[in-house]
C-alpha positions in Angstrom: 89.8 69.1 100.7 90.1 66.0 102.7 92.8 65.8 105.3 92.5 62.1 106.2 93.9 59.6 105.3 96.2 61.0 102.6 95.2 64.7 102.2 98.1 65.9 104.3 100.5 64.5 101.7 99.2 67.0 99.2 99.8 69.8 101.7 103.4 68.7 102.4 104.2 68.5 98.7 102.6 71.9 98.0 104.5 73.7 100.6 107.6 74.0 98.4 105.4 75.7 95.7 104.3 78.6 97.9 106.3 81.6 96.6 104.1 84.6 97.3 102.6 86.0 100.4 99.9 88.4 101.4 100.7 91.4 103.6 97.7 92.6 105.5 99.2 95.4 107.6 102.0 97.7 106.8 100.8 100.8 108.4 102.4 103.0 111.1 100.5 104.8 113.8 99.8 108.4 112.8 101.7 109.7 115.8 104.9 107.9 114.7 104.8 108.6 110.9 107.3 111.4 111.2 110.0 109.0 112.3 110.1 107.1 108.9 109.4 103.8 110.6 107.4 102.8 107.5 110.4 102.6 105.3 112.2 100.4 107.8 109.2 98.2 108.2 108.8 97.8 104.4 112.5 97.0 104.0 112.4 94.4 106.8 109.3 92.6 105.4 110.9 92.7 101.9 114.2 91.2 103.1 112.6 88.5 105.3 110.3 87.5 102.5 113.2 87.3 100.0 115.2 85.2 102.6 112.3 82.7 102.6 112.3 82.4 98.8 109.3 84.5 98.2 109.0 86.0 94.7 106.1 88.3 95.2 103.6 89.7 97.7 100.2 91.2 97.7 99.5 94.2 99.9 95.8 94.0 100.1 93.4 96.4 101.9 95.2 99.6 100.9 92.8 102.3 100.2 93.1 104.0 96.8 93.0 107.4 98.6 96.0 106.4 100.8 98.6 108.3 98.8 101.5 107.8 101.2 101.0 104.0 101.4 100.6 103.7 97.7 103.6 105.8 96.8 105.8 103.9 99.3 104.7 100.6 97.8 105.4 101.9 94.2 108.9 103.0 95.3 109.5 99.3 96.4 108.5 98.3 92.8 104.9 97.3 93.5 102.3 97.8 90.8 98.6 98.1 91.1 96.9 95.2 89.4 93.5 95.1 90.9 91.2 97.7 92.4 88.2 96.8 94.6 85.5 99.2 95.2 83.0 99.5 98.1 79.7 101.1 97.7 77.3 102.3 100.3 73.6 102.7 99.9 70.8 103.3 102.3 68.1 100.6 102.3 64.6 101.6 102.9 62.8 100.2 105.9 60.4 97.3 105.1 56.8 98.2 105.2 54.7 96.8 107.9 51.5 95.0 107.1 
């Protein structure tokens, strides 16, 4: 929307209504996964978000085949509510005239 002259007021008023966040990355490098850093990372994110008044979060970009990540999120109380699918197809080359 428009920011000037009064659009910024809508942003200031809406800041108090933000109560969910999107978490893009919660992964741990494969060479460090045996240390259980993931559980500490998830707990820290959870506590920081709760301290900011967040009521929910979306962990997007987690592959359906990533069993470890999905099970860790489910143990935190997450539920899957949407599944996105990616398809790959070879396109034929255009014919030359």
